[in-house]
N, C-alpha and C positions, 0 to 999 in steps of 0.2 A: 398677452400677458404669456409666456412658453410654457406649456403639460409639464405635468411632473412627470417623468417617466413613471414609478409604479403608480400614477393613476389611472394617465392614460391609455385607455385598452391597447389601441397596437402597440404601446413600447408596453405593455403587461404579452401579450401573444406573443412578442418575441424575444422576454430574458424567457418565459413557459419555455420557447421553442429549442434555446442553446441548451438552458439547462439539460434538454431531455436530451439532448444531440452528445454533450455532455458525458451524462450517466449512461446511456443505451450505448452509446457506443456508434452507431449508425444516424445515417435518414430516416427508415424503413423502420428500424424499431422506437422509430422517437415516434413517429407520427403512432404507430400501434399503439403507443402506450398516453396519447396524448387521442388518435382517433381523428385523426385528420393523414390528407395525403402526403407522402411525403416527398410531392414537389411541394406543398402547402409550406411545410418543414424548412426544405431550404430554402424558398422566397426571401423567410418572415428572418434568418439567418443572414441569407446577401441583406437584406435590406437593415438588418443593424448593422451589420459592417461596413453598408456606406454612413450610416448616416456617423455612426465615429471616428471610420475613418482608419479602419487599420484589421487586418484579416484575423481572423479569431475559428475558424475554421480549415485545417488546408487540406482541400479533395484532390483523389488520385481518383484513377476509373477502379482500384482495386483496397483503396480504404481511405478515413480518416478519421483524424489527427488534429485536439485542439493545439490551440496556438500554446505560448507561457504566457503573452498576454490576453487571449479567450482562458485559459487555464485561472489567471489571478483576477479576472474577470466574474468570472463562474464562485470564488473561492467569499469575492468579494457581494455578491447577488445570496448565495446560500448564506449566508451570516444577516445579510437583511432579511431576509425572511423568517431564517432562524426570531430575528427579534421582533417585526409585526406581529407572529403568531404568538412569543411569547406577551406582547402589549395586548395582545385579546385574553391569553389567560389571565392574565392579572386583572386586566377590565369583568368579566369573568365569574374569577372567583373573591373579590374585591366586592363583588354582589350578592352574595352567598350567603346564608344563614351561615353562624360558628361552629361545626355540629361536626363528631369525630372525635378523636383523640388527642389532646396539646403533651407533648414530651420533653419536661422541660430537665433541665442539666446549670443545679443548684448549689454556690458556696455554703457547704457544711455549716457551721455556726451563724454564719450570717445568713443564712439561708434560715434556717430552722428558730432565728429569734426576729427578725422581720418580713419574709418570705416565707414565712406558713402562718405565719396566723393572720394574711392577709387573704389566704388563695378561698378559706369559702366565701368570702363576696365575691369575687370571679367567680366561681361556678352557683352561685347564686344568682348573678349576672347572664349567664352563659348557660343555661340548663341542658343544652344538647352536648355538652362541652363536660369531656370525662381527660383530669390529669393522671400522667405519668411524671411524679418528681422524684426524679437522682439527684442523690445530695453527698458531692463528698469533693476534697480540697484536691484532688490529683486535676492535673489538667484533662479538659474532654476532648477531642477533636469533635465537635459536633455534627461534621458533614457526614465524619467514617460510624458517628455511632449514631448516624439515624436522632436526631434532636434537634426538636423545630423552634428551639430559639435555649438560652443560655441566657444567668444575669456571674459575668465575672467584673473586680477585682481589680484595681491593674494597671499597666498599658499594656496593649495590644498589641500585637506584632502580626497576627492572620490576615493580611486581605482579601482574602476569599469570604472575608464577615461582612454582611453591611450591619452598622454598628451604632449605639445609641448610645450615648453618656446621658446617665440619668443623672445621674449628683457628682460632687467632687471627692475624693478619698482623701483623707486626711490621717498620719500613723502621729500616737503622742504618747506621753510618760504620763503613767498614773502610779499613785500611790495612797497608802487608807494613812490617814489621819494618826493612826495608832505607832504605824513605823516608824512617820515621820518624828512624831513626839521623840521615840526612841533612839531613830539614830543618826536624826539631825536632814534634813531641807539642803541637796546639791546646789551648788550657787555657779557653779560653769558644767559644763558636758565631758572634765576631765574628773570632775568629783566622783563622776558614775562610777568609778573604777574602784571606787571604795567601798559600793556600795554592794547590797544581794541583789540582783537582777535577774524577774523573770523571763526568761529568753524563750521569745518562740522559731522553732528551727524551722517552720517555712520561709523565713525574711529572708529576701533574698541576698543579702550581706551576713548570716549568721557565719561565724559566733560577732561580729561586728558591728557595733551599731550607730549607724550616718545621720549625726544633725545637721539641720538646715536651719539656719536664720535669717531671713533673707536672702544674700550672694557671699555671709560666710555659713561653712560646713566645717564640721570636725568629726572626727571619726573615734572609737572609745572600745576598745577591747573589753567586756565585760564581762566578770564570774559570777557565779547563782546558783543557790539549791534546788532550781529548777527549775530544772528543760525539756516543751513537750513540743510537739506536734497540735495539740489543740488548743486554742485560745481561750475555751470556754474554762477549760484542767485552768492554766494558769492565773485566767480574771478567781475562781477560787479562790485560788495560793494569795490573791492581791488583796481578796477583803477581808483574808482574817492575820494579815499584817506580814506573810511574809516576805517584800519586798519592792521593789519598782519593775512595774512591769508594763511593755512600750506594746504600744497594740492601733487596732483598730477606731476611729471615734465612734462606731456604731459597735464597737463590743466596750465600749465601758459608759458610753452617756446616760447611759438607765442609774447607773452607782455615782455617776459624777452629781447626774442632778440631786439623788440623793443621798449625796454627801458620807459615803460607803469611800468612797476617791475621792481625790482630787489631783488636782493638773502637780508635775514637775516639772520643772524649766519651760512654764507655759510660752513664751516667747522662741522654743524653738520647737520642731517636727523631729519625726523619726522621714528617712527614709525621704527627705522632702516631700512636695504635692505633687510628683507626679503621677500619673492617671487621674484612675475616678472609679464610678460602677456602672457600667453596660450594661445596655440590653444588645446581644448579639445572635443573629442568624445568619442561615446558610443565603452568601448572594446566591448560588450557582440556580437556585431556580426563584420562582416568586413565587411571597407566603400565602398558604390560602387561606381561608378568612379568620381558622381557630385562631391560627399564628398573629395576623391583625391587630382582632379581638386583645390579644394578653399584651399585645406592644401598645395597644392604646388605654386602656389597663390603668399595665406597671405605668407606662409616660404619669398617667394624671394622678398615682400616688403619688410622686418624687417630683408636681408641679410646683410644688407651695413650698420645698426642699424633702431631704431625706427626711423619711419615719422616724431616726433615733435622734433627728435635728431637738434642740428644745424648742419650744414653742415659743411664739412672737408675741409679742406683751400687743 
């Protein structure tokens, strides 16, 4: 069986010699770096060229130049060595005990309602970890701003991140029984135009509501007496019988279960069912043990369905 060039010691010596020559610019400097005689370095590069059947270094009496093929090979070898080093780092970090500071970026309302009450359990399970939790509905660049992980709702577009889908995300329409008794129950999306609609200004389609039922979709330009970028304030208004609210299931689930709100147009979803609730982490580096511990913990909390789902009988 042929030997693996990254495992065979002779090939490893050849790779080290080529990388040192490319970096230092001469056999003498490369030999000094590797603590080998320059003639040994030259022989190792020549052996590699003979084995590969291609010239990697152009040599003259006065100068040395890496060929185009040699430069491409050096670049690939550098990337391979970085991958090996990262794999070793990942193994070391994965075995370490979670400790230190964990910085989390969490969505404002959903984070306060559902993640914040659970965080004490994570801290009790990981006594060497302290959490810095920032709650905001603004877009957070977790790489640039130094966060270890974030919870995001909706669709993801940043391919620099490692994403783990925790649950589906559904937006629906609800209102209080008192409001519907007084103003009637809309039977079609078009009838929403005749109702007082409580509008969330952070919706991607604002001020339009886009409703989906299977392959059918309908757009409605809704009006209402209250518009806000805060879902909880709109929820308060819906409870008080002010109008029809369009929002995430996570926002209204407790009120639906208690009967304070009821579904409106229950066969239709607001903005379809695209996206989900995600845990995202930077992909530029391997996650430390603290982040991996949080990942495992939050996944366990969503494993039986999101915490806002009604308990199964």
